[in-house]
C-alpha positions as CSV (number, residue, x, y, z in Angstrom):
1,M,-14.0,-29.5,26.8
2,M,-17.0,-31.3,24.2
3,A,-19.3,-29.1,25.8
4,R,-18.2,-26.0,24.7
5,P,-17.9,-26.4,20.5
6,L,-21.5,-28.6,21.0
7,V,-22.8,-25.3,22.4
8,S,-21.4,-23.3,20.0
9,M,-22.7,-25.3,16.8
10,A,-26.8,-25.4,18.6
11,G,-26.2,-22.3,18.6
12,V,-25.8,-21.4,14.9
13,G,-28.8,-24.0,14.4
14,L,-31.0,-21.4,16.3
15,V,-29.6,-18.6,14.4
16,V,-30.4,-20.8,10.7
17,L,-33.7,-22.3,12.2
18,S,-34.4,-18.3,13.0
19,S,-33.7,-17.3,9.6
20,A,-36.0,-19.3,8.0
21,A,-38.6,-18.2,10.0
22,H,-38.5,-14.8,9.2
23,T,-39.0,-16.1,5.1
24,H,-42.3,-14.7,3.6
25,S,-43.9,-16.8,0.6
26,P,-45.4,-14.7,-2.3
27,T,-49.5,-15.0,-2.8
28,I,-51.4,-14.0,-4.9
29,D,-55.6,-13.3,-5.0
30,C,-57.6,-12.9,-7.9
31,W,-61.4,-12.9,-8.8
32,K,-63.1,-12.1,-12.5
33,K,-65.7,-9.1,-12.7
34,K,-67.0,-9.1,-16.7
35,Q,-64.1,-9.6,-18.9
36,T,-61.3,-8.1,-16.3
37,I,-59.2,-10.0,-14.3
38,F,-58.1,-8.0,-10.7
39,C,-55.2,-9.1,-9.2
40,E,-53.7,-8.8,-5.9
41,V,-50.2,-9.6,-5.1
42,G,-48.5,-9.3,-1.7
43,F,-45.8,-11.8,0.8
44,S,-47.5,-13.8,4.0
45,D,-46.0,-11.4,5.9
46,G,-48.7,-8.7,4.8
47,S,-45.7,-6.6,2.4
48,K,-47.1,-5.1,-0.7
49,A,-44.9,-6.7,-3.6
50,R,-44.3,-3.5,-5.8
51,G,-42.9,-4.0,-9.3
52,K,-43.4,-7.6,-9.6
53,D,-44.1,-9.4,-12.6
54,V,-47.7,-10.9,-13.0
55,S,-48.3,-12.6,-15.9
56,V,-51.8,-14.5,-17.6
57,I,-50.5,-17.2,-20.0
58,S,-52.1,-19.6,-21.9
59,Y,-52.5,-24.1,-21.6
60,D,-49.8,-24.0,-24.2
61,E,-47.4,-21.8,-22.9
62,E,-47.0,-18.8,-24.2
63,I,-47.6,-15.2,-22.2
64,L,-50.7,-13.5,-23.2
65,A,-49.8,-10.3,-20.7
66,T,-47.2,-9.1,-18.1
67,K,-47.6,-6.3,-16.2
68,Q,-46.2,-5.1,-13.2
69,A,-47.8,-4.5,-9.5
70,D,-49.0,-1.1,-9.3
71,K,-48.2,0.8,-6.0
72,F,-50.7,-1.0,-4.3
73,S,-50.2,-4.4,-5.6
74,R,-52.8,-4.9,-8.0
75,V,-52.6,-5.3,-11.8
76,E,-55.6,-5.8,-13.9
77,F,-56.3,-7.8,-17.3
78,Q,-58.5,-8.7,-19.9
79,V,-60.1,-12.5,-20.1
80,P,-58.2,-13.9,-23.1
81,E,-60.3,-15.0,-25.8
82,D,-63.3,-17.1,-25.6
83,G,-62.7,-21.1,-25.1
84,L,-58.7,-20.0,-24.3
85,E,-57.5,-22.0,-21.4
86,Y,-54.9,-19.6,-19.3
87,Y,-53.2,-19.1,-15.9
88,I,-51.9,-16.0,-13.5
89,Y,-48.4,-16.4,-12.6
90,F,-46.5,-14.5,-10.0
91,D,-43.0,-14.8,-9.6
92,A,-41.9,-13.0,-6.9
93,K,-38.2,-14.7,-7.6
94,H,-37.8,-15.7,-4.3
95,E,-39.5,-19.1,-3.0
96,F,-41.9,-20.6,-5.0
97,P,-44.0,-19.4,-7.4
98,I,-48.1,-19.1,-7.5
99,E,-50.7,-20.6,-10.7
100,V,-54.1,-19.5,-10.1
101,D,-56.0,-21.2,-12.7
102,Y,-58.7,-19.9,-15.2
103,G,-61.4,-21.7,-13.5
104,E,-60.6,-20.5,-10.1
105,L,-61.7,-17.2,-10.8
C-alpha cells in the first residue's frame, strides 16, 4: 500500500524537474563599432526579447540610457563620454539579469 503514494510523489518530482529544464535564460551579445554600441538580446532557447529593456549604467549606478529591444531584439546606444566606465544591463524579469562591461566590447 505504501508503494502507491511513493510512485505518485516520484511523478510529481519528474514534473517539477521537467518544467525546470524548459526554463530559458536571458542572453546578450554586444559589440562596439566606432561610437555606437550594438546589442542583441534574447533567450537561450533562441526566442527573441522584443520590447525588453536594455540599459547603459555608469559604475556610479547612474542610468545613462535605456531602450527597448526592437522587433529584431536589438538596441543601439551611443558610447558614453570618454573615460566614463559603464556596463550594459539586460534584465528579462526572470532568471538572472546579465551585465556586459565596457571593457568586453
